[in-house]
Phi, psi and omega in degrees: 000134178286131180271136181269132177243111183295345180274353177281112185238153176297146175090001178290137182282130173300148186303304185294325178296314181293320179298314181294320178300316179298312181297327179292339181267003184244147178230151177297140174278107189276067176223134182232167179210153180273123186231141179287157185306321184287356179236017184273345184303130179073009174270169185242127181301134179276333184225162170301143179249123177250142184293130178278351183217167168279139175232118352289160182273354179211157175292133182216169186271140175266000184217158163282127181177223183227131178269134185204181176260121183302330181292343182273354187283119174224132184306124176086355181262129181273160178243140181282128179281121185245358180170185182224139176243117179251157177298122182087350179223078184290158173284123187273352180273199181230139177274113180263179180304132178080010182240167174208168178225139173295139182215142179253160180303130180087351180283152181294139177287125182297154175302140179093330180277150178225359187213150173237128174255127184297149189297333180294340180257022180228147175238131183242130176220118175052050177066018172245129184249132180245099177288155177218171179084180180279125180232134176241150180301134180087000181299134176062027178244128173268122185275155175303140179064014180297327179272301180219140180257146178305130181090347181288140177286123183263315178224149178269155172305140182097355178289130175278132184274100174262188183298322181293315179297318181299320180296321179293318178302320179294321180294340177271358178080016183276132180253346176202153183213158173276126177232161176300140175303137179298132177294143170254118185241125177280134179232133177206155175243150177238145176146128178295338184276352187274139176230150176280139177309134184108335176278156176283139178274132173266181178302127178082001182274155172221160177276144180280111179254331184299314183297322180292314181295315180296318179299320179297317179295320179296322179295323178294335178274002181078024182265142173275122184266129172251104188271115179264005174075207181259125178254129181294164180284065180235115184305321181293317179295319179294316180299314180297316182293317180294322178296315178297315181298323181294335180272341186250356189224165176270341178200158180234134174234121176248162177229124180089165174081010181251010179272208185241020178287168181296334182253016179266095190260350188302310182298318180300316183287322176300321178295329182281314189252358181215207179229134179268122175282312173198161180207133182078111182245155179275059178227159177216123358280168173110017182307316185277023176299139180235144176226141178185198180225145169233116182052045180069006177266120179300141182236133178234115181258104180278147173297161181282330178299132188300320179293319178299319179295317181294315183293315181290329173299311183295317186281327190239314184287317180302313177297324179295317178295324176300317179298317180295326183276353178084014177260158179303137179291122185291136173257134181296139174268114185254153180232162175256138179217161177267130176290120180270004178201164177289148173237129178282137182205134175255144175291149175123330178224145173287129188250126178252082182278149182271131184220175175233115181256142180211163179274130181273174184300329181272005179091351179278167179264138175231148184227141174235165178289143177265077179076196182291151182263014177297136181289353179261357184254094185280341179301326177293325178295321181292336180272348186278152170237008178203160170247125173282134176260092181264119190303154188305316184265005179286148177249205185309140178261123180274154175304132180098346178284156177275138178228155176264138180218162180234129177290135178233356182303122180086351182271337181240222192290000000 
């Protein structure tokens, strides 16, 4: 039976169409700055990075053992031990015919040697070493430039510097790099009912969580947050704040005020002082999401319901910020899973339901709902580790049907 959804209205923009339209209206901010290694985490490379050195810069051992010449290996014949090569303290001599050197992992391969036999396959008596087992030339040796060669492109412009990238930059000896200038994003919430945590709640009041959560996510993206606080439902105050924010920031994110209530002024004011790209999408949750520009500053109007704000930030604002920062726009990695319970769904809007996916006894993936799907109940969002992508015209999902989902655990708040 088809389920009726009273919020499905004619003219709602399909999700993928609206997302592409938004991205087409955005351009990378072409400004860079030189930043030290200790402050590069979560920044975005401004230029292609080429290795200034070979890594490793010398042949070294991958094992604790003995460095020798493979041509000298004869079953039962010992090799004379002539020295030791330690990491940071190489053997300065040369391994000649019939000789070997003790060597530790990471230590430089002595001149003359071409192979390392691991210590477990060697027997030593009175400075004579007897290798055993099958040995091939070059075994257990890391060659120069085996990891990265001097001049080789290591990372492309637009690469986000995470902990792994940072470690590689350090291994190249780099102490500073040009990265995209950090975006400055204005964040504000609107609503007479909102209070900052720590204030006393009056009748009908609630604490503002969206602004805190969005600010936290922006900080994880390496964005500088300009917090304008809570703006009352006053058109003049909202107009003044948005105008100021457009002059001081690279983008604006608001929460609330984009619906159709008597005190929802954001869309009206955006229409007055800026340009509306689109408003109202065929998605659930998050239908009243708004996108536009104020004085060439991109504007993202998140719905006031906390789940709607979180989902639309993840689906739409995050890719838009990536475009502005010059990094590749991330595409969601989706998986197929079996619905382990029924999911209610109405045709007309693409539904991003919150779920919990886990591996079943047979190795397949199964998913259940993470609590109630109300857009006002954020505790269920906090319990979820995935978003189900239920197609726009799909209706109720029966137990046992296949669904598409996207992992979100650790990606958001």
